[in-house]
N, C-alpha and C positions, 0 to 999 in steps of 0.2 A: 445354343452357341457356346455357353460356358463349358459344356462337356466336350464339344469338338475342339475348342481351343486348348483346354487342359490336356487332353490325350495327345494332341499334336505336339505341344510343347514338351511333354514328358518324352515322347518318341525322339524328338530332335536333340534333346539334352543327352539321351542315352547314346545316340549316334556320335555326337562330338566327344563324349566321355570315352568311348571305345577308341576313337582316334588318338586321344591323349594317352590312353593306356598302351597303345601299340607303337608310340613314336620311337621308343628305344630300339625296336626291331627294324626300323626303317632308315637306319643310318648308312647302310651299304646298298649297293645296286641290287644284289640278289635279295636282300631283305625287303627293299622298297618295291621291287617289281614282282618277286616270286615268293615272298614270305620265307626266304631261306630254303626253298624247295622242301619244306617240312610241314605242309598243311594236311591235316587228316581228312578221312573220307567224308565225314559229315559236313565239315566246313566247305570242302571242295564241291561236293554234290549240291549243296544249297547255293554256293557261289555260282555254279554252272546254271542252275535253274532260275535263280533270281536275275542273273544277267540275261538270260534267254527271254524271260517274260516281263514286260514293263507296261507302262501306260499305252504304248503302241499296240500291244495285244489287247489289253483290257478295254480301252476306249476306242482305238482306231479300228483294229482288225475285227474284234468281236462285234462291234456295231455295224461296220460295213458289210462283212461277209455273213453275219447273222441275218441282216436284212435281205441280202441277195439269195442266200441258199437255205434259210430257215434252219430247222434242226439238223439238217445234214452238215452244217458247218462244224458240228461236233467232231466230224472226221478229221478236221484240221488239228484239233487238240490231240486226238488219238495218234495221228501221224507225227506230231511233235514229240509225243512220249516214246513211240516205238522207233521211229527213224532218227529224230533229232536228239534223243537222249540215249535210249537203250543201245541202238546200233552204233551211234557215235562213240560211246564209251567202249563198246566191244571192239570195234574196228580200229579206232584211233588211240584210245587211252594208253594201253601198255606200250605200243610202239612209239608213240609220241614222247612219253616219259623217258624211255630208255635212250632213244636216239638223240633227243635234244640235250639230255644230261651228258651223253657221251661226247657230243661235239661242242658242248658248252654254249648252247644256243639259249638266249633269253627271250627272244621275240620271234614272231613268224618271219619278218624280213631277214633277221639274222639267220634263221634256218635256211632260207633260200640261198643266201650268199655263201654260207659255209657248205651246205650239202651239195650244191652244184658248182662250187668253186668259182663264183663270179660275184664280185662286190657290187657290180652294176645292178644285178638283180636285187641285192639288198637295198640299194638306194631307191630303185623303182618301186619295190614293194612297200617301202616306208612311205613314199609319197602317195601311192594309191590308198594305203590304209588311212593316212591322215586326212586326205581330201574326202574320201567317201564315208568315213565315220561321222563327219560333220552333219550331213542331212539326217542320219539316223538319230543323232543326239538332239537335233532340232525337233524331230518328231516326238521324242520322249518328253521334251519340255512342253510341247504343245498339248500332248495328252494329259499330263498331270495338271497343267494349268487350267484346262477345261473343267476338270473335276473340282479343283479348288475354287474356281469361280462359282460353280454350282453350290458347293457345300458351305462356303464362307461369305460369298458375295464380294470377294476381293477382286479387283480388276486383274485381268489376264497378265498384263505387263508386270505388275508387282509380284505375282506368283512366280513367273519365270525367273525374275532376278533373285528372289529369295531362295528358290530351289538351287540355283546355280551357286550362290554364295555358300550355302550350307554343305552341299556336296563337296565343293572345293576344300572346305575347312577340314573335314575328316579324312579325305584322301591325301591332302598335302601333309597332314600330321602323321598318319599311320601307314600310308602306302597300302600294299596288297593285304597284309595281315589284318589291318583295320577294316578293309573292304570285305574280306571273307568273314570276319566275326560279325560285322553288321549285316551281311547277307544272311547269316544264319538266323539272327533275330528277325530280320525282315521276312525271311521265308516262312517262319512260324506264323507270323501275322497274316501272310498271304494264304496259307493253308486254311486257317480258321475263318478268315474273312470271306473267301470265295464261297465256302459252304454256307455260311450264315446268310450271305447276300442272295444266293440262289433260292434258299428256302423262303426268305422274306419276299422276294419278287414273285415267286410262284403263288404264295399265299394271297397276294394282291389280286391275282387272276383266278382265285378259287381253288388252287391246288394244281398238281401236275397234270392230272387227267383232263380237267376242265381247260387248262391252258393249251394242251395239245389239241383238244377238240376245237377250240376257237381258231387255232392256227390252221387246222385242216380244212376249214370252210373259206379260207381267204383265197381270192382269185390270183392267178398267175399274172406277173407283169407283162409277159409276152402275149398271153391270151386270156382276157378277162372272163371268158366263158369256162375256163378250166380251173377247178379248185383242187386243193389238197397237196400241191407240189411242195409246199414249205414244211409239211409234216411227214414227208416220205424219207426213206433211207438215204437216197442219193440226191434228193433235191431237184430243183428245176433245171440245173445246169451242171451236170457232173463233170464235164471235161474242163471247164474253167475252175471248178472246185479242185480238181486234181492238180492244176497249175499252182494254186495257192498252197496245197499240201506239200508239193515239191519245194517251192521257194522257202516256206517257213520251216520245213523239217530238214531238208538236205543242206540248206544254206548255212546252218550252224557249223557244219563240218569244215567250212572254209573261212570262218570269221576269226580274225586274230584275237578278239576279246574272249571268244569261247574256247578255242583250241589252247589258249594260254593257260587255262585252268589245269590241263594235264601236265604242264611243265612243272607245276608247283606241288603236286601231290606227293606224299611221303614215299610210298613203295607200291609194289604190284598187288599185294593183298588189299591195300586201301583202295585200289582201283576196282577190285571185284565188289567190295561193299558199296563204294560210291556209285557204281552202275545201278544197283538195285534202288538205292535211295533217290538218285536223280530221276529214274524212270517213274517211280511212284509219285514223286513231287510233280513232275510234268503232267502226268495223267490227271491228277486232281486239279492243278492250277489251270493248265491250258485247256483240258477237257471241260472244266467248269466254266471258264471264260466264254468259250465258243457256244457251249450249251445255253448259257445265259443269253448271249447275243441272239440266239435263234428265236427268242420270243420278242424281239424288238418291235415287230409289227403290231403287237397287241397294245402298244402304248401310243399309237397314233403316228401320223406323218411327221417326220423331222422337218425343221425349217428349210427353206429354199435359199440358197446363196445367190448373190447378184448375177452370177453367170447362168442361173437357172437350174443348177444341179442341187441334189439333196445334200444337206449338211450331215454326212454320215457320222462325223465325230461328235454330234450332239445326241445320237440315239441312246447310247448307254447312260449318259447323264440324265436324260429324260425318263429313263426307266427307274432311276434311283431317287429322283427328287421327291417322290411321295413317301419314301421310307421314314420311319421314326428317326429322331435326331441321333440316338445312340448308334443306329445302323449306318447312318450317313457318316458319322465320325469314324466308324469301322471301315467304310468304303474309302474314305479319304486316307486313312492309314494304310489300307491295302494298296492303293495306287501309289501312295507316297513311298511305301516300302519297295514295290516293284520298280518304280522309276529311279529312285535314288541309287539302288543297287546297280541298275543298268548304266546309269550315268557315271557312277564311280568306275565301273569296269571300262567304259568307253574312254573316259578322260585319262585313266591310268595307262591304257593300251596306247593311246595316241601320243602321250608325252614320252613314254618309254621308247616307243618306236622312233620318234624324232630325235631323241637324245642319243640313243645307242646306235642307231643305224644311219643317221645323217651327220649329227654334230660331232660325236665321238665315235668314229668308225674305226675301231681298233683292227689292226691286222692280226688275224687269228691263225693258229696252226691247227691242222687237222690231227686227229688221233694218230700217234706214232711219229709225228714230225717233231723236230727239235726247235724250240722257240729261239729266235735270235734277238739280241739287244734287250734282254730282260731288264726291267727297272727294279730298284730296291723297294722294300716294303713300305717305307715312309712315303715315298713319292706315289706309289700305287694307292695308298690309303687316301692321300690328298686328292688324287684324280677321282677316286670313287665318291668321295664327299662332294666334289664339284659336280659330278654327273647327277647326283641326287638333287642338288640345288637347282640345276638346269631343268630337271624333270618337273620340279615343283613350280618353277616359273612357267614352263610350257603348259602345265595343267591350267593355269589361269588364262593363258593365251588361247588355248583350245576352247575353253568355256566361253570366253568373250566372243569368239567367232561364231560358235553355235548359237549363242544368245541373239546375235544380230539376225540370224536366219529365223530363229524361233519367234522373234518379235514381229516378223513379217513373213510368215510361212507361205511358200509359193503354191502349196497343193495340200491334198488330204494327207493325214498321217500315214495311211497305208501306202500311198504312192512314194512318200519320202523313204519309207523303209524298203520298198521294192527297188528303188534306184540304188540305195546304199548296199543292200544285200546282193543285188544282182551283179553289181560291179565287183564287189569284194570277193564273194564266193565264186563268181564266174572266172575271176582271175586266179584265185588262190586254191580253190578246192581240189581240182584235178592234179596239179603238180605237187601239192603238199601230200595228198593221200598216196599217189603213185610213187612219190619220192620216198615214202616210208616203207613201201613194199617191193619196189622194183629197182634193180641195179641198172636197168636199161634206159631210164629216163635221161634225156640229154638237156644241156643248158639251153640250147636253141628252142626246145619244145616248151620250156618254162616261159621264155620270152614270148613265144607265139601265143600261149594261153593268157598271159597278161594283156596282150594286145586284143585278143579275142574278147575276154570278159569285159574290159573297160570299153573297148570299141563299140560293141553291139549295144551296150547300155547307153553310152553317151550319144551315139548316132541316133538311136531310137528317140531319145529325149529331145535332141536338137531338131528333128523333123516332125515334132508334135506328137510323139507316142502313138504311131499307127498300130504298134503292138502294145497291148496293155502292159505297163511297167512290171506288174506281177508276173505275167506270162513271159515277158522278155527276160526277167531275172531267172526264171526256171530254165529257159532255153540256154542262157549263158552258162549256168552251172552244169547242166547235163552235157552240153556241147563241148565243154572243156576237155572231157575225157577222150573223145576221138581226136581232138586237136593235138593233145600231148602224145597220144599213141602214134598217130600218123607222122608227125614231125620227128619223133624219136627214131622212127624207122630209117629216115633218110639223112640224119644229121650226125655229126661227130660225137662219139661216145666219150664219157669221162675215162681217165686212166683206170684200168682194172684194179691196180693196187690201192689207189685212193678210195675207190668205191668199196672194196673189200674191207678196208680199215674202218670205214664208217659203219658197215653192217656187222662188224664184230660184236656190237652191243647186244645183238639178239641171240648170241651163242650161249 
């Protein structure tokens, strides 16, 4: 216990110290939200990866999908690395950096409002982002607190509150730069931690070969007379496995807290290096998490909840509880690192979105247009400082709301994430990506995709989830592309001169 407490205290002190160190760079809006658009490839790549993978993945997804699909769940991690990291950086990185800088966009809702010439889109997108980031944040709290409860014996409620306070401190102090620097430190812990934990867990089962052999003789859930499904390449249920791969990999392309990383990177050469770093990071961390979860059945049946369902969120903790104290301390730091980085990204995204796109919704000029009614530098500086203060207040507000949900979570971690990612990426992915590449996307098509993504997720939830939230989220994302394309064919196009001025950034 002394080892666990000491390492955790050192970790938390470093996080707060980084916040204090970065506070001078967080005095302006660009500094607080984007790190002055001058964050290097290593910090950006690690910020992307650590925001991607949290306790939701390590505890919730690795446990639930490792139990359902066995070793084939590793494909989820591979998909996260190839689709969610490599292709995301290649397809979105450069074009996002150039266009958002050209139109002076600081948030994803700001992008929609400026790119498509409709401030109503900006307001709607900010509300969608704020509302649907909350369940994801609650899922992260729940995941980390489950591990803390196992490692320290501290009641779940205390864990949730402590994590919320500590995350708020360093984000409020240092903004995005503090978050990115802490993400780098946390990412290094995650890389070493996941490798060490996999080796230790497999040793408990007699090594890799022995563990796979044990898994191969386990009967299928669907047919007890059939063995070996959990040790095969594509597992017992490849189609539902594909739905998880799509949700968790393609979903990052439409999430405000993920895409925002491309806004802040220094230049195009940094994007090329960041692509490689981010992909390797994802392959090790995500691939390792799901590979580890695939052996969950070797550690016995998880507890049963009052509703009769298995407590999937307890599977990974049950695998780790037999490890030596030093490794449990490492696991706690691993999950703490993953979760605090994600929480920091979520609360920063939510507060900046609410401040810049709802409370202070400035009228912006497109490239080439003349600004009217410009204000002097002194007044502008005062407004900038006021915006930063409001963002810091909203960080506390957002954390308080997500805490209330986390203290009484309505469902499994995986389902919380499915609802959040399904609505956000279902609404944002298609119009954002197509808006970067095509001059033919119309304002009406963006509205239609917002309605589609949020509508299908909410309706499915209200009628009792007849479609699994994970699969529903995947349908929402993929379905957004034909929605935007079809509606754009039959609705009014934006003025050609306006669109041409926006796309000049790629010349």
